[in-house]
N, C-alpha and C positions, 0 to 999 in steps of 0.2 A: 504494500500500500504506500502511496506517495504522500509526501508532506509538502504543503505550500509554504515556501519561505520567501517572505517579502523583504527586499533589501533596498534601502533608500538612503540617499544623502539628504540631510535635513538641517535647516537653520534652527537657532534657539527658539524662534517664534513659529516653528512648524512649517516653514515654506520648503517645498520640494521641487518647485519649478526651476527648470533650466540650470541645474548645478554644473553642467558641463557642456552647455550649448543652447540652442534654440534662440528665438527672438525674445529677449527679456531685458529689462532695464539693467539688471546686474548679471548679464550673461557670464557664464563660467565662474560664478562666485565661489564654488568649492575649490577652485585651483589657486585661490589667494592664500591657501593654508597648506603647509607642508604636513603630510600625514606621516612622514618618516618612513624608514625602511620597513619597520614592523607593521605600520598601517597599510602600506602597499602589499606586504606579504599577506596580511589578513584578507584583503579584498581578493587577491589572487587565489588563496587557499579556498575561500568561500566559493568562488566561481568554479574552480576545478573540482570541488566536491559535489556540484550539482549534477543530477542525472539528465535534466531537461530544463529548457527555458520556456516560460510562459510570459508573453509580452502583449502589450497593447499595440495598436497599429502604428502610432507615431514613434514609439521606442523601437519597434521592429524595423521601421523604415531607416532609422538612424543606425541601428546595429548592422542591418543587412548591407548598408552602404559602406560602413567603416570596416567591419571585421574581416571581410575577404581580402582586404588590402594589407593586412598584417601577417607576420610570421611568428612562430614560436609556440610554446606549449599552450598558452591561453588562447591564442588565435585558432590553433588546431582544435582545441576543445570546443570553442564556440561554433566554429565552422562545420564541425562534424556531428555535434550532439543533436538530439531531437529538439525541435523548436515548435512551439504552438503559439499562434497569434490570434487574438480575439479581434475579429473584424467582420463587419457586414458588407464591406466594399472590396476587400482584397480577394481576388479570384485566382490569380496565377503567381504565387510566390516564387521568387527566383533564387533565394538563399537555400542551399541544399538542406534536406531533411526538415522542411517546414510544413506543418499542417495548419490549415485555417480552421478556427472554431467559429462558426457563424450562427450557431443556435443559441438556446437559452443559456445564459452564463452559469447558473447553478447546476443545470444538468450536465453541461459540457465539462465543467471543472470537477464536479463530483465523479464523473466517468473517468476523467484524466487521473484523479487521485486513486481510483480503483485500479487502473490499468498500468500506471507507472510506479515502479519500485524505486524509492529514493527521493532525494530532494528535487522539487520542481521550483526553480528560482524565478521570482518575479522581480525584475530590476526596473526601477523607475515606474513607467506606465501608470501615471497618476490616476486616470479614470478607472482603469482596470483594478488597481490596488484599492481604490475607494469602494468599488463594487464588491470585491472579494471580502473586504472588511465588513461591509454592510450586511453581507449574507453569511458571515461567520465561517468563511472557507479558509482562512489563514491559520496555519499552525504555529508559525514562528515569524517574528519580526526582527530584522537586523537594521538598526538605525546608526548611521555614522553622522553624528551631530557636530556641526561646525560652529565655532564660537563667534557667531555673527547674527545680528537681528536685521532682517531685510526690510521689515515694515510693510511689505505687501507681496503678493504673489500667491500662486495656488498652493494650498495646504493639503497635507495628507489626510488629516482627520476631519471628517464631516459627520453629520448626524448618522447615528446607527439606530436600528430598531429597538435595541435593548443594550443594557450594560454588558461589557465584555471584560473579563478579568484575565490578566496576564501575570506570569511569574518571571521576574528578572533572573536570568540564568548566567549572565556575564556582563561585566562593565570594565572596559579597559580604555585608557587614554593613550593616544599616539601623537607623535610629532608636536605641532603647534596647538596643543590642547584640543585635539579632535577626539571626541568621546564616542566609543562604540558600545552600544548596549544591545543585548540580545534578550528578547522576551519570548516565552513559550506560552501558548494558549492554555489556560486552565479550564478544563471542562467539568 
């Protein structure tokens, strides 16, 4: 059985928009901070430990444009691993091993969790992440919190139908005060 692991770069005030790109007032804001060697290693280990990627359309478009241009262990992993993109408009994905999920989010992701053994990583993908959280489909949340208040931008946390309780399983500071927290869903 698979577990949905949501991984986000986030500001102190909860903004997850455009940490490494996109059209935004503070474009690439996460790159203003050094995560240090250990912080980089954490992100690489996290990615290499995933069995599959589950992405929203915008994040998929960015990843599928960028990762085929890179070489190395992480690029090889991303380019060869199974990828699932939630989209009602994508019909012909060009990134190898990509499957489009265009049906009901709860049904599609529940089936994915049944069919995939291991971690299903959700990187970025704000709307998808919000939908997964709202439907209580996330098993673990990895937040890399950067010591900055952006003041505006799209936030990860939106209204949920009910209270969700999480257990902090890890908290580590890297580089320029970048805090990584890992939470597991308590059921």
